N, C-alpha and C positions, 0 to 999 in steps of 0.2 A: 840662313833664313831668318826673317823677322816675324815675330808674333805681334800683331797689332790688336789692341782691345779698346773699345769705346764703351764705357759704362754709363748707360742712361737711366732715367727714373723707372722706365718700364721694361726696357730690353737692353741686353748687352750684345753688341755686335763685335765679332772678332774674325780675324782672317790671317792668312800667312802669305808673306812675300818671299819669292825667290828672285833676288834682284828687284827689278821694277814690275815683275809679273805677279799678279795676285793668283795664288794657287787655289784658294777657296775663300768664301765668305759665309758665315753662319750667324744665327741669331738665337739667343737664349733669354729666358725671363730673368729679370733682376730680382734677387731675393736677399734681403738683409739678414735672413736667418740661415742662408746656405753657408756651409763650411768651405775651407780651402780645398778639402778633399773632394767635395761635391763639384765645385767649379773646375777643379783639375780633371775630374772624370768627364765632364761635359766637353772640355777642350780636347781631351785625348780621344773621345768618341768621334769628334769632327775630323781629327787627323786620320783616324782609321777609316772612316767612311770615304774620305777623299784619297785614300791610299798615299798619304804623305807621311814620311818618317819624322816623328817629332824630335828625334835625336839630332836632327839637322838644325834645330833652333840655335841661333847665335846671338840673338838679341830680342828684347821685348819692350814695347812702348804702350803705355796706358794713358787714356784720358778718362776722367770720371767727374760726374756731377752728383755722385752719391758717396760722400766721404766714408761712410760706415762700411762700404763694400770695397773700397780701394785697397786697404791693407789686406783684406781677405784674398783679393785677386792677386796681389803681389805675392802672397804666400803660396797661392796655387801655382803661379808661374814658376816660382823657385822650386816647388815640389816636382814639377814636370821637367824643368830644364837645368836646375841648379844655378840659374842666372837671376840677378836682381833686376827687375823691370824698372825702366825710367818712367816717371809720371809727369805729365804736362802740368806745370805749375811754376811757382817762383824758382828762379835759377835756370830754367829751361829756355833756350833760345828758340824763338819761333819765326823770326824774320818778318813779323807783322807789326806795322805801325798802328797803334790803337789810339785814336783821338776821341775818346769819350770822357765824361766827367771823372770817372774813377775806373781806370783800366783794370784794376784788380777785381772788379765786380763781374767782368766778362767771363761767362762760363767757358770751361776748357773745351767743350764740344764746339762752341762757336769759333773759338780761336783756331782749333784744328781744321774745321771746315773752311775757314777763311784763308788759312795758310795754303791749303790745296787749291782753293778757288783762284787766288791770284797767280798761281803757277800754271793752272790748266786752262783758264778762260780769259777772254778780253775784259778789260775794265772800261767804264764803271760796271759794277757787278752787284746783283742781288742774289743772295743765297737763302733759299727757303728750306727749313728743316721741319718736316712734319712728323713729330713724335708725340710725347706726352703733352708738350706745348707745341704750338706752331710758331716758329720764329722766322723773322726776316732780318738778315744781316746786310748792311749796305757798305760797299767798298767803293771809294771814289776813283776818279780817273788817274790819281797818283798812287793808287794801291794802298790808301789809308783806310782803316776801318773807322767809319765815322758815326756809326750808331745802328739802330735797328728797331724792330717791333716785336713784341711778344703778345700772342693772343691764345685763347683757350684751344687746346688740341681737340681733335675729333673724339677721341676716347673719353676725355674728361667731360665733354659736352654730352655724350651719350650716357655716361654714368650719372650725370646730374639729372637728366631727364628721367631716367629709370628710378633713381633713388628718391627724387622729390615728387613723384607722381604715383598714384595708386594702381594705374592700369596700363602704363606703357612698359613694354617688355624690353629685354636686352636684344640687341640686334647685331648681326654680322655686317661688316663694312663691305659692300659691293655696289657697283653702279646700278641704280634702279632702272627699270625698263623705260620709265617716263618721269618727267619732272613732276607732273601732277599724280600723286599717289592715289590709289583706289582702295588701299587697306592700311591699317595702322603701321605695320612694319615698313611698307614701301614709302609711306609718308615720312616716317622717321629717317629712313635712309636718304631720301631726297633732301629733306631739310638739313641734315647734318653735312652731307657730302657737297651739295650744291651751294650751301651757305659758305662752306670753307673755300670752295673754288671761286665763288663770287667775291669773297673778301680778298682773296689773294690777287685776283685780277684787278680789283679796285685799288688795293694797296700798291701794287706795282705802278699803276698809272699815277698815283699821288706822289710816290717816291720820285719818279721820273720828272714830274712837274716841279717838284721842289729842287731837284738837282739841275733841271734845265737841259737834260740830255737823256737819250735812250740808254737802257742798260741791258747787258747780258743777264739772263735769269736762269739760275740752276736750282734744282730741287733735289733733296736727299731725305733720308729718314724712312722708317718702316711703312708709313702710310702714303708716301709720295707716289708709288706706282698706281695707286687707286685714284688719286686726286688730279695729278698732272694731265691725264687724258681728257678730263672734263673741264679743264680751265680753257678760257678763250685766248689767253695770251700764249705766246710761244715760250715754252719752258723746257730746258734740257734736263732730263732725268739722269742723275748720276748717283747710283746706290752705293758706290765705293768711295765717295768723296772723303768721308772721315778717315777711312783706312789709308787712303792716299796721303791725307794730311799727317797722319801719325808717322808714315814712312818718311815724309819730307822732314818733319821735325826730328825724328830719330837720326837721319843722315846728317842734318845740320849740327846736331850736338856731338855726334861721333867725330866729325871732322875737326871739331875744336878741342878735342881731348889731346 
């Protein structure tokens, strides 16, 4: 079995593969103060909840945009399985052709998602990741990663509104009953969620206009299930895209050993 772990700024997504089958997917909060034991406990709890024997782990693959957590997570994996996890980064083969100004600047999460995207979906392709930031990755018809867009994530926008104003409260993300809110909370929900959906719709149109062709559009990330249904463009929701990418990259590097 493969243990796949994606460390994001807000959440850590991890799951277990038996062959190509995903046995489970879980999400935990990213904390730079957590110890390897604490992370190991979270992972073991998920295995127990899903009635999967962690002793069957034969490999582990990590992608991370939080360097301070990477080493801690590697130690947690080794504590659980006795194995040294591979980490997406220099020296790891991804199979992705990256045609941007400085390929080394591309986040490992975007690399992983794109590696899965070109395997799973027709190109040209736009991959939207709704997490701490909302990112759009663009893959052309030759399966080259040619660039993307980074915009403020919904949670960051909501925090900014709350922290920079005296009377606006914290809100939960859920679809408002109407676009036109009739109270403060619904107005904030509508503003944050529909502005994100509207921006995504418009950015897709502008990317396609620049490319001169229609694109397949796929969305992933913790907030994607909330936003995709209110977008007007046709967008495929794939919550396992990053885990699939980690599996693809792990297999690619194992074959070359």
